[in-house]
C-alpha positions as CSV (number, residue, x, y, z in Angstrom):
1,M,53.9,-4.4,55.0
2,S,57.2,-4.6,53.3
3,P,57.5,-1.4,51.2
4,K,60.1,-3.0,48.9
5,S,58.0,-6.1,48.1
6,A,54.8,-3.9,47.6
7,R,56.7,-1.7,45.2
8,S,57.9,-4.6,43.3
9,Y,54.4,-5.8,42.7
10,A,53.4,-2.4,41.4
11,I,56.4,-2.4,39.0
12,L,55.1,-5.6,37.9
13,S,51.8,-3.9,37.1
14,I,53.6,-1.3,35.1
15,A,55.3,-3.8,33.0
16,A,52.1,-5.6,32.2
17,A,50.4,-2.3,31.4
18,I,53.1,-1.5,28.8
19,A,52.9,-5.0,27.2
20,T,48.9,-4.9,27.0
21,I,48.9,-1.4,25.6
22,A,51.1,-2.5,22.9
23,L,49.2,-5.6,22.1
24,K,45.8,-3.8,22.2
25,F,46.4,-0.9,20.4
26,G,48.2,-3.1,17.7
27,A,44.7,-5.1,17.6
28,Y,42.9,-1.8,17.3
29,L,45.1,-0.6,14.4
30,L,44.7,-3.8,12.6
31,T,40.9,-4.1,12.9
32,N,39.7,-0.6,13.3
33,S,37.3,-1.8,15.9
34,V,36.1,0.9,18.5
35,S,35.4,-1.8,21.0
36,L,39.1,-2.9,20.8
37,F,40.0,0.9,21.1
38,S,37.9,0.9,24.3
39,D,39.8,-2.1,25.7
40,A,43.2,-0.3,24.9
41,A,42.2,2.8,26.4
42,E,41.5,1.2,29.6
43,S,45.1,-0.3,29.6
44,V,46.5,3.3,29.4
45,V,44.5,3.9,32.6
46,N,46.3,0.9,34.0
47,L,49.6,2.2,33.2
48,V,49.0,5.8,34.7
49,A,47.5,4.0,37.9
50,A,50.4,1.6,38.2
51,V,53.0,4.5,38.1
52,F,51.0,6.4,40.7
53,A,50.7,3.3,42.8
54,V,54.5,3.1,42.9
55,W,54.6,6.7,44.2
56,A,51.9,6.0,46.7
57,L,53.5,2.9,48.1
58,T,56.9,4.6,48.4
59,L,55.2,7.6,50.4
60,A,53.2,5.1,52.6
61,A,56.3,3.3,53.6
62,Q,57.9,6.4,55.0
63,P,58.2,6.3,58.8
64,P,56.4,8.7,61.1
65,D,57.8,12.2,61.4
66,E,57.1,15.5,63.3
67,E,54.2,16.3,61.0
68,H,52.9,12.9,60.5
69,T,53.2,11.2,63.8
70,F,51.1,8.2,62.8
71,G,52.9,7.6,59.7
72,H,52.1,8.1,55.9
73,S,50.0,4.8,55.3
74,K,46.9,6.8,54.0
75,A,48.9,7.8,50.9
76,E,47.7,4.5,49.5
77,Y,44.2,6.0,49.2
78,F,45.4,8.7,46.9
79,S,46.4,5.9,44.4
80,S,43.0,4.1,44.6
81,G,41.2,7.4,44.4
82,L,43.1,8.5,41.4
83,E,42.7,5.1,39.6
84,G,38.8,5.3,40.3
85,A,38.7,8.8,38.7
86,L,40.8,7.9,35.7
87,I,38.8,4.7,35.1
88,I,35.5,7.0,34.9
89,I,37.3,9.5,32.6
90,A,38.4,6.7,30.2
91,A,34.9,5.2,30.2
92,L,33.5,8.6,29.2
93,S,35.9,8.9,26.3
94,I,35.1,5.4,25.3
95,G,31.6,6.3,25.3
96,V,31.9,9.3,23.2
97,A,34.0,7.4,20.5
98,A,31.6,4.6,20.6
99,L,28.6,6.8,19.9
100,D,30.3,8.4,17.0
101,R,31.0,4.9,15.5
102,L,27.3,4.0,16.2
103,I,26.2,6.9,13.9
104,H,29.0,6.5,11.4
105,P,29.6,2.7,11.1
106,Q,33.0,1.7,9.7
107,P,34.1,-1.8,8.5
108,I,36.3,-3.9,10.6
109,Q,39.4,-5.6,9.2
110,K,41.8,-8.5,10.1
111,V,39.5,-9.5,13.0
112,D,41.2,-12.9,13.6
113,L,44.7,-11.4,14.3
114,G,43.3,-8.6,16.3
115,L,41.5,-11.2,18.6
116,I,44.4,-13.1,19.2
117,L,46.4,-10.1,20.2
118,S,43.6,-9.1,22.5
119,L,43.4,-12.6,24.0
120,I,47.2,-12.5,24.8
121,A,46.8,-9.3,26.6
122,A,43.9,-10.6,28.5
123,A,46.0,-13.5,29.6
124,I,48.8,-11.3,30.9
125,N,46.3,-9.2,32.8
126,G,44.6,-12.0,34.4
127,G,48.0,-13.6,35.5
128,V,49.1,-10.2,37.0
129,A,45.8,-9.5,38.7
130,F,46.0,-12.9,40.4
131,I,49.5,-12.2,41.6
132,L,48.4,-8.6,42.7
133,L,45.4,-9.7,44.5
134,R,47.2,-12.3,46.6
135,A,50.0,-10.0,47.4
136,G,47.5,-7.2,48.3
137,K,45.7,-9.3,50.7
138,R,48.8,-10.6,52.2
139,L,50.5,-7.2,52.6
140,R,47.0,-5.6,53.4
141,S,47.6,-3.0,50.7
142,I,44.5,-1.2,49.3
143,T,46.8,0.0,46.3
144,L,47.6,-3.6,45.2
145,Q,44.1,-4.9,45.7
146,A,42.6,-1.9,43.8
147,D,45.0,-2.4,41.0
148,A,44.3,-6.2,41.0
149,H,40.4,-5.6,40.9
150,H,40.7,-3.1,38.0
151,L,42.8,-5.7,36.0
152,F,40.3,-8.4,36.5
153,T,37.7,-5.9,35.2
154,D,40.1,-5.3,32.1
155,V,40.1,-9.2,31.7
156,W,36.3,-9.4,31.5
157,T,36.2,-6.3,29.2
158,S,38.6,-8.1,26.8
159,V,36.6,-11.3,27.0
160,G,33.4,-9.2,26.2
161,V,35.0,-7.5,23.4
162,V,36.3,-10.7,21.7
163,V,32.9,-12.4,22.0
164,G,31.2,-9.3,20.5
165,L,33.7,-9.1,17.6
166,L,33.0,-12.7,16.8
167,L,29.4,-12.0,16.6
168,V,30.1,-9.0,14.3
169,Q,32.2,-11.5,12.1
170,L,29.5,-14.0,12.0
171,T,26.5,-11.7,11.5
172,G,28.1,-8.8,9.6
173,K,26.2,-6.4,11.7
174,L,28.6,-3.4,12.3
175,F,26.5,-1.6,14.8
176,L,27.3,-4.4,17.4
177,D,30.9,-3.1,17.5
178,P,30.0,0.3,19.1
179,I,27.3,-1.3,21.2
180,I,29.8,-3.6,22.8
181,A,32.2,-0.5,23.5
182,I,29.3,1.3,25.2
183,I,28.6,-1.8,27.4
184,V,32.4,-1.9,28.1
185,A,32.3,1.7,29.1
186,A,29.3,1.2,31.4
187,N,31.2,-1.7,33.3
188,I,34.2,0.4,33.6
189,V,32.2,3.2,35.2
190,W,30.9,0.7,37.8
191,A,34.5,-0.3,38.5
192,G,35.6,3.2,39.0
193,F,32.8,4.1,41.3
194,R,33.6,1.0,43.5
195,L,37.2,2.1,43.8
196,L,36.1,5.5,44.7
197,K,33.6,4.2,47.3
198,E,36.4,2.1,48.9
199,T,38.7,5.1,49.0
200,G,36.2,7.2,50.8
201,Y,35.6,4.5,53.4
202,G,39.4,4.6,54.0
203,L,39.6,8.4,54.3
204,L,36.6,8.4,56.7
205,D,38.6,6.3,59.3
206,T,36.3,3.2,58.9
207,A,36.5,0.7,61.8
208,L,38.5,-2.6,61.6
209,P,36.8,-5.4,59.6
210,L,34.4,-7.5,61.9
211,S,36.9,-10.5,61.6
212,D,39.6,-8.3,63.0
213,Q,37.4,-7.0,65.8
214,K,36.3,-10.6,66.7
215,I,40.0,-11.6,67.0
216,I,40.4,-8.7,69.6
217,T,37.3,-9.5,71.5
218,D,38.3,-13.2,71.8
219,L,41.7,-12.1,73.1
220,L,40.1,-10.1,75.8
221,A,37.4,-12.5,76.8
222,P,39.6,-14.4,79.4
223,Y,40.4,-11.2,81.2
224,D,36.7,-10.5,81.5
225,R,36.4,-13.7,83.6
226,Q,39.1,-12.3,85.8
227,G,37.0,-9.3,86.7
228,I,39.0,-6.9,84.3
229,L,36.7,-4.9,82.2
230,F,37.2,-2.9,78.8
231,H,35.3,0.0,77.3
232,A,35.8,3.0,75.0
233,M,36.7,0.6,72.1
234,R,37.7,2.4,68.9
235,S,39.5,1.2,65.8
236,R,40.3,2.5,62.4
237,V,42.1,1.4,59.3
238,A,44.7,3.5,57.3
239,G,46.1,1.7,54.3
240,S,48.0,-1.4,55.6
241,R,47.9,-0.2,59.2
242,R,45.4,-0.8,62.0
243,F,44.8,1.6,64.8
244,V,43.1,0.3,68.0
245,S,42.5,2.0,71.5
246,F,40.5,1.2,74.6
247,H,40.4,1.6,78.3
248,I,41.4,-1.1,80.7
249,L,39.6,-1.1,84.0
250,V,41.3,-2.8,87.1
251,P,40.9,-2.7,90.9
252,G,42.1,0.6,92.2
253,N,44.4,-1.2,94.7
254,W,46.6,-2.5,92.0
255,T,50.2,-1.1,91.8
256,V,51.2,0.9,88.7
257,Q,53.7,-1.9,87.7
258,R,51.0,-4.6,88.0
259,G,48.6,-2.4,85.6
260,H,51.5,-1.6,83.3
261,D,52.4,-5.3,83.0
262,L,48.9,-6.2,82.1
263,S,48.5,-3.5,79.4
264,E,51.9,-4.7,77.9
265,E,50.6,-8.3,77.9
266,I,47.4,-7.3,76.3
267,E,49.0,-5.1,73.6
268,L,51.7,-7.8,72.8
269,A,48.9,-10.4,72.4
270,I,46.9,-8.1,70.0
271,S,50.1,-7.2,68.0
272,K,50.9,-10.8,67.5
273,A,47.5,-11.7,66.3
274,L,47.0,-8.5,64.0
275,P,50.5,-7.3,62.7
276,S,51.0,-3.7,61.8
277,T,48.6,-2.6,64.5
278,H,49.1,0.6,66.6
279,I,47.5,0.0,70.1
280,I,46.8,2.6,72.7
281,T,45.5,1.5,76.1
282,H,44.4,3.6,79.1
283,L,44.4,2.2,82.5
284,E,41.6,3.2,85.0
285,P,40.3,2.1,88.4
286,L,37.2,0.1,88.4
287,E,35.8,1.8,91.5
288,D,36.2,5.4,90.3
289,P,32.9,6.8,88.7
290,V,34.9,9.0,86.6
291,S,36.3,6.0,84.8
292,W,32.9,5.3,83.3
293,E,32.3,8.7,81.9
294,D,34.1,8.2,78.7
295,Q,32.9,4.8,77.5
296,G,32.6,5.4,73.7
297,L,31.5,2.3,72.2
298,D,31.0,0.0,75.2
299,R,33.0,-2.6,73.5
300,F,33.2,-4.1,70.0
301,P,30.0,-5.8,68.8
302,D,29.6,-9.4,69.7
303,H,30.2,-11.3,66.4
304,S,29.7,-14.8,67.8
């Protein structure tokens, strides 16, 4: 992952958050709508998360050092975890405000102008979310992908608020405004828990996705036919980096040079197919019983 390009996308998210906060709070001040307030509060969370994302991406891009020999790529999970927590906190504050408004209804003013501002903000968020999601997948950045998914949630929140306020305008029923805000808060909580779940998987060293595992299995298949075996397959993901280790079992009469050349060949093939992958191989003689004592997972599951 290019740290400079990843940070530039996070900075774009900061700019979008500032613009949408101005638009949404302007819409709230014009209309006095608690559902528009809930929408604006979520954009404040977007700003805090985007600022933290820049820090996390900067730290994740730092090279390995004596204390962090495998690098700092897990720093990205701090960003996604914080964003998930902030989303839930924002949703709770929205829920409190909505309940108060439900008990003490207040008239809504200048709805037309407020909705226009809200729709402009939604369009900005939608465009930036699309850009961040594509960049996050291309750069394999959980931080950018988390930010993109949150912005998409924000877009649907804004659309729901707009539809709800139109209903208030058509029916004159003021209680619909806080009801919409409560629904928005519930949706935001769901998005927050999803982010926390994804963060937890990353911190628990989850194995590579099945698609990546299949790529490695397919690369090793031709060697199986040559009588070269593999076991003790282990993998994990840390931010944008992949980590893979396994044992290579070859005839015991091979020279060290021949075994080394084979290991280099296999590692290079995997690195080309899966960039940003740290590969550790261990060469063992087929005939030695000790070689079979630490098999771990016998091999990656068959995904054919």
